[in-house]
N, C-alpha and C positions, 0 to 999 in steps of 0.2 A: 495565790493565783496559779492556776494550772497552765503552765506554758509548755507547748509542745509543737510538733509538726504533723499536719495531716496530709496524706497523699490524696490530691484532688483530681488528678488525671493521670492515666498511665497506659502504656503499651509495653508488653514484655512477655515473659514466660514464667515458668515455675521457679526459676533461679534468680532472674533479674527483672526489675522495672527498667526497660531500656530507654523510654522517653516518657516524660511526665513533668509534674510540678509538685513541690511541697509548699504548704501554706502554714505560716506561723499562726497558732491559735490565739495569740495575744494581739499582734499588730496587723495580721492578715497580709504581711509581706510574703511574696512567693519566690521560690528558688527552683531553678530548672534542674531536671534530670536529663542528661544527654549521654547517649551510648552507655547507659547503666551507671553513670557517675553523677552523684549529686554535686551541684555547683553552688558554692557560697562566695560572698565577696572576698576579694584579696586586697589587703591594706598595705602590703609590703612593697619592696623594691621591684617594680615591674620590669625595669631594664635588666636587673640581675636574673629575673625569671626568664625573660626572653633569651638572654645569653645562654642560660643553662639548657633551655629547650633546644636551642640550636646545637649545643654541644652534645646532648644525649642522642639527638636524632641524626646527627651527621658523623659522629666519630666514636661514640660509646658502643661497645659490642652488644649491650642489651637493648640499644636503640635501633641497631641495624639488623639484628638477627633474632627473630621471635622464638627460635629453637635453642638459643644459647642460654645456658645457666652456668654461673660460676661454680667451681669445684668446692663442695662444702668442707673439704680438707685443706683448702688454701690457708696460709698462715694468717691472713687478715679477715677470714670469714669464720673459721672454726671458733675463735673466741667469742664472736657475736652469738653464735648458736648456744654456746655454753652459758653465756651470761643471761640470755633471754630465758633459757630453761631454768636457770637459778632464780630469776625473778618470778617466774611462774610458781615456783615452790613456796614463795612467800605470800601468795594470794589464797585467801581462805575459801573463795568460791571459784573452783577450777573451771567451771563452765560459764563464768561471767564474761562480760564484754572486754575485749582487748583492743586498744587503740594505739596505732603507731603514728605519732606526730612527726611530719617531715620524712615520710617513709621512702621517698624516691621510688625505685622499682620494687622494694620490699622483697627481694629475692630469697632472703633467709627464711621467710615464712613457709617456703616449700618443705623445709626440714623440721618444722616445729608443730607439735600438736597442741593447740590451745583449747580443745574441746569444742569451741565455737569458732567459726572463721573470724579472723581479725578484721578490723576496719583500718584501711590504709588511707592516711590523710596527707596530702601534699598540695602545694600551691601551683603545681604544673599539671595542667590537663593532659598535655601530650605524654608526660611520663606515666601518669595513671592509666591512660588509654593503652599504652604499650604494655604496661604491667598486667592489665586486665586480660588482654589478648594472650599474653604468655601463660598466665595461670589457667585460662580456659583451655589452652592446648593440652594441659596435663590433668584436667579434671579437678582443679582446685578453685574454689569460688569465694574469695574474700569480698568484702564490701569496699567501695572506693568513694572517697569524698574529696572534692577539690575545695580546700579552705585554707585560710591563713592561720598558722599555728599560734599567732598572737590572739586569735579569737576562735578557739575550738568550738564547733557548733553542737555541743552536747550538754545535756542537763547536768546540773551539779550532783555530785555523789552518785553517778550512774555507771561508772566504769570500774572494772576490777583491776585492770593493769594498764597503765600508760607507759609506752615505750617511746623514748626520745633519743635517737642516736645521732649525735653531732648535728642537731637541728638548730637549737637556740644559739649556738656559737656564731651563726651567720647574721644575728640581729645586732646591729651596730650600737643603737641607742640603749644605754644602760637601763633607763626607766622602762622602756618598752620591753626589753628582754626580761627584766624582773617581773613585770606584770604578766608576761606570757607564761613564765614558770608558775606564777600564782594561779593563773587560770587553768593550767594543766593539773596542778594539785587540786583545784576546786572541783574538777569533774570526777575525781577518784573517790569512791565511797570509803567509809571508815576502816573497813577491813581490807582495803585494796593496797596497791603498791605502785611505785614509780621506778622504772629502770631508766637511768639517765646516763648518757655517755658523752664525754667532752674531750677534745684534744688537750693533752697535758702540756705544761711548760716544763720540760725536763730540766734537771739540774745541769746536764751536760749537753745542751742543744747542738753544739758543734760536732760532738761525736755522733749524735743521732743523725744529723743532716748529712754527715759524710758516709754513713752506712746506708742511708736511704737512696733508692734509685727511682727517679721519676722521669718520665718521658716529657718532651717539650709541650705536648698538649695538656698534660696534667699541670705543669708549671704555669702555663698560660691561663688555665682555668682558675687556679688559686689566686692569680693576680687580679682576676676580674670580679671575684666575689669577696665580700668582707669575711674575715675569719678571726675569731677571738679564741686564744688559748687561755687556760686557767691553771691553777695549781690546787693541791689538795685542800689547803686552808680556805681559799676563796670559794671553792665549790661547796665545801661543807657548810660554810657560813651562809651561802645563798640558799641551799636546800633546807637547812635547819630552820629557816623561817616558817616552813610549812610542814615539816615532819620531825617527830621526836627521835626517830631511829634512822640515822643516815650512816650507811657503811660504804666506805670508799676504798677501792683498791686499784692498783695498776692492772692492765689487761695484757696477759701473755698467753699464748696458745698452750704452752707447756704446763701451765698451772693445772689444767684439767688432768694431765697425766700424773702430776704429783698427788693430786687429791685422791686418786684411785689406789695409791700405794699405802700400806699400813705403816704406822710408826713414824710418819713424817710431819706431825703436827707442828713441831718447832721449826722445821725447814720451811714449811708453807708460811708460817708466821713471819719468818725472816724475809722470805721472798716477797711478802706483801709490802714490807717496809722498803725494800730495795726497788720493788716495782713502781712505787709512787714516785721514786726519783728518776727512774730511767724510762718508764713506759711511755709510749707515744699517746696512749689513751688512758683516761680515768673512767672507771665504772662506779656508779653510785646506785645503791639499792636503798630505797626509802620506804618506810612503813610507819604506822602509828602517827596519823595526821595530827597536827597541832589543833587544840580545841578552838 
């Protein structure tokens, strides 16, 4: 059965369908397009979404100022750019589709060339609307989809690269989270890749927490949303259900500098082992889908 979506009504321009509807060719269910954002059903925690909407529009600098962009050289942004570019190197079709599940504002895509504009997926319409306006201001035109990452609205084996940065860690129920990861893997074609990032459970959390500085708003936000940390073994076990090749490493901004220097292969290898113990984040690069 050929299941897809047909555009049945639209108003817009050469860049965007601004208003319209999509109709499923199988069940004839329709989905609205509003302000250039396709809207699909949300199945998750709506109270959490409403809290985040209020947080990003009332206190987050990217929600308050459409001209604000984080510095790409900041310590917590630079490794994201490095890791996404590394993931793109693993994709055999460089001009294929890239989907960012749980994208938030997706600000890092300003600095990454994917060949084709990425598709930013988030359950918050407000966040996507602000992101869309911000990208339009600088002449970049990703696609925006409001959807639940537990039900990504894409055909199986249609995506070259799926990016999921600290997205599934907010799903509290284990079965739903595992099913969401399975569906994310399902939309990737055989020669595609998954870049997956999750907060680590470091071996010395007290040292890390003492070194971390968070303002009261960030602390309050983390109390209001579910947050699951993991470790290397748990993450690899979870992702290996869907991929034959799963490479996991700790994420540090200075790894990029080490990789540029000759003769430091052993140092980088040692750094990887140490990074998994101390790093706040774990990066997973997944290829070669399970048959």
